[in-house]
C-alpha positions in Angstrom: 0.4 -0.1 0.1 1.3 3.6 -0.4 1.1 6.6 1.4 -1.6 7.7 -0.4 -3.8 4.2 -0.2 -2.8 4.6 3.2 -3.6 8.1 3.5 -7.1 7.7 2.2 -7.7 4.5 4.7 -7.0 6.8 7.3 -10.0 9.7 6.9 -12.6 6.2 6.0 -11.8 6.6 9.3 -11.8 8.8 10.8 -13.8 10.3 13.8 -15.6 13.2 12.9 -14.8 15.3 15.6 -10.8 14.5 14.1 -12.3 15.5 10.9 -13.8 18.2 11.7 -10.4 20.2 13.4 -8.7 19.0 10.4 -10.9 20.5 8.0 -10.8 24.1 9.9 -7.4 23.9 10.6 -6.1 23.6 7.1 -8.8 26.1 6.0 -8.1 28.8 8.4 -4.3 28.5 6.8 -5.8 28.3 3.3 -7.9 30.8 2.5 -5.4 33.5 3.8 -3.3 32.0 1.7 -5.0 32.0 -1.0 -6.2 35.6 -1.1 -2.6 36.2 -0.9 -1.6 34.9 -4.5 -5.3 37.0 -5.7 -4.1 38.7 -9.1 -7.8 39.3 -10.8 -9.1 40.2 -7.9 -11.4 37.0 -6.9 -10.8 35.9 -3.3 -9.1 33.0 -1.4 -12.5 32.4 -0.2 -13.7 31.7 -3.9 -10.7 30.0 -5.1 -11.3 27.8 -2.3 -14.7 27.3 -2.7 -13.8 25.6 -6.3 -11.3 23.1 -4.7 -14.9 21.9 -1.9 -17.1 21.9 -6.0 -14.8 20.3 -7.3 -13.5 17.3 -4.5 -17.8 16.6 -4.2 -18.6 16.7 -7.5 -15.2 13.9 -8.0 -17.8 11.3 -8.2 -20.9 12.9 -9.5 -23.2 12.6 -5.9 -23.3 14.9 -2.9 -23.9 12.8 0.0 -26.1 14.0 2.5 -22.6 14.3 5.0 -20.9 16.5 2.1 -23.9 18.7 2.3 -24.0 19.3 6.0 -20.7 19.8 6.3 -20.6 22.1 3.8 -23.7 23.6 4.2 -22.6 26.6 5.3 -20.3 28.0 2.6 -23.0 26.3 0.1 -25.5 28.9 1.3 -22.5 31.9 1.4 -22.5 31.3 -2.7 -26.2 30.3 -3.8 -28.0 32.0 -0.8 -30.3 30.7 1.7 -33.0 29.0 -0.8 -30.3 25.8 -1.4 -31.6 23.0 0.2 -30.2 19.2 -0.3 -32.4 18.6 -3.2 -31.2 21.6 -5.0 -27.6 20.7 -4.9 -28.5 17.3 -5.2 -29.1 18.2 -8.9 -26.6 20.6 -9.3 -23.9 17.8 -8.5 -25.7 15.8 -10.5 -25.1 18.1 -13.8 -21.2 17.9 -13.1 -21.0 14.5 -14.6 -16.9 13.7 -14.4 -16.9 13.5 -17.8 -18.8 16.3 -18.5 -16.5 19.9 -19.6 -17.0 21.7 -17.0 -16.1 19.9 -14.4 -12.7 18.8 -16.2 -12.7 22.9 -16.9 -12.7 23.8 -13.0 -9.8 20.4 -12.1 -7.5 22.0 -15.1 -8.1 25.9 -13.6 -7.8 23.8 -10.2 -4.6 22.8 -12.1 -3.1 25.9 -12.8 -3.7 27.3 -8.9 -1.9 24.3 -7.8 1.3 25.6 -9.7 0.8 29.1 -8.3 1.5 27.1 -4.6 4.3 26.4 -2.2 4.7 22.4 -1.4 2.7 23.1 1.6 -0.4 24.9 0.5 -1.1 22.5 -2.3 -0.2 19.7 0.0 -2.8 21.3 2.6 -5.7 21.6 -0.7 -5.1 18.3 -1.9 -5.5 17.2 1.4 -8.3 19.5 2.2 -10.3 17.2 -1.1 -8.8 14.1 0.0 -11.5 15.0 3.9 -14.1 16.2 1.3 -14.3 13.2 -0.2 -13.9 11.0 2.5 -16.6 12.5 4.8 -18.9 9.9 3.7 -17.0 7.3 5.3 -15.1 6.0 1.2 -13.3 7.5 -1.0 -14.4 6.2 -4.1 -12.2 5.2 -7.4 -13.8 8.2 -9.5 -12.7 10.6 -5.8 -9.4 8.9 -5.9 -8.2 10.0 -9.7 -9.5 13.1 -9.6 -7.6 13.7 -6.2 -4.3 12.5 -8.7 -4.8 14.6 -11.2 -4.3 17.4 -8.8 -1.2 16.3 -6.8 0.6 16.1 -10.4 
């Protein structure tokens, strides 16, 4: 088993408290660092949210655990009218073979290329956490994460 697979297993087995603490800690480091590198006025939160959306869409489904965890951020971007069913429909439209997800992933890889090794590692780790929130990082999710690591 390589380090990637071992880390996936660890995240899949992580308890809720540890998961939340790690996600919060990394997010608090990532957002300000992303804000510093923006060149076109896009905020660090918007860039970070793109990574979150990509992680959710990687397996073409929105688990209820993902929705509950991310609801505050989803509400911030989509307004008070976002509910679980509406969010699920939106994510179903982002099929992995669809150009929208591919374009988002390409943009994400470009952004990662601009970042320090530590910040890139933190972002990939958060993406892995998001993918693992339902207790399983699927093969589709693993393949998507590997694209970010390259």
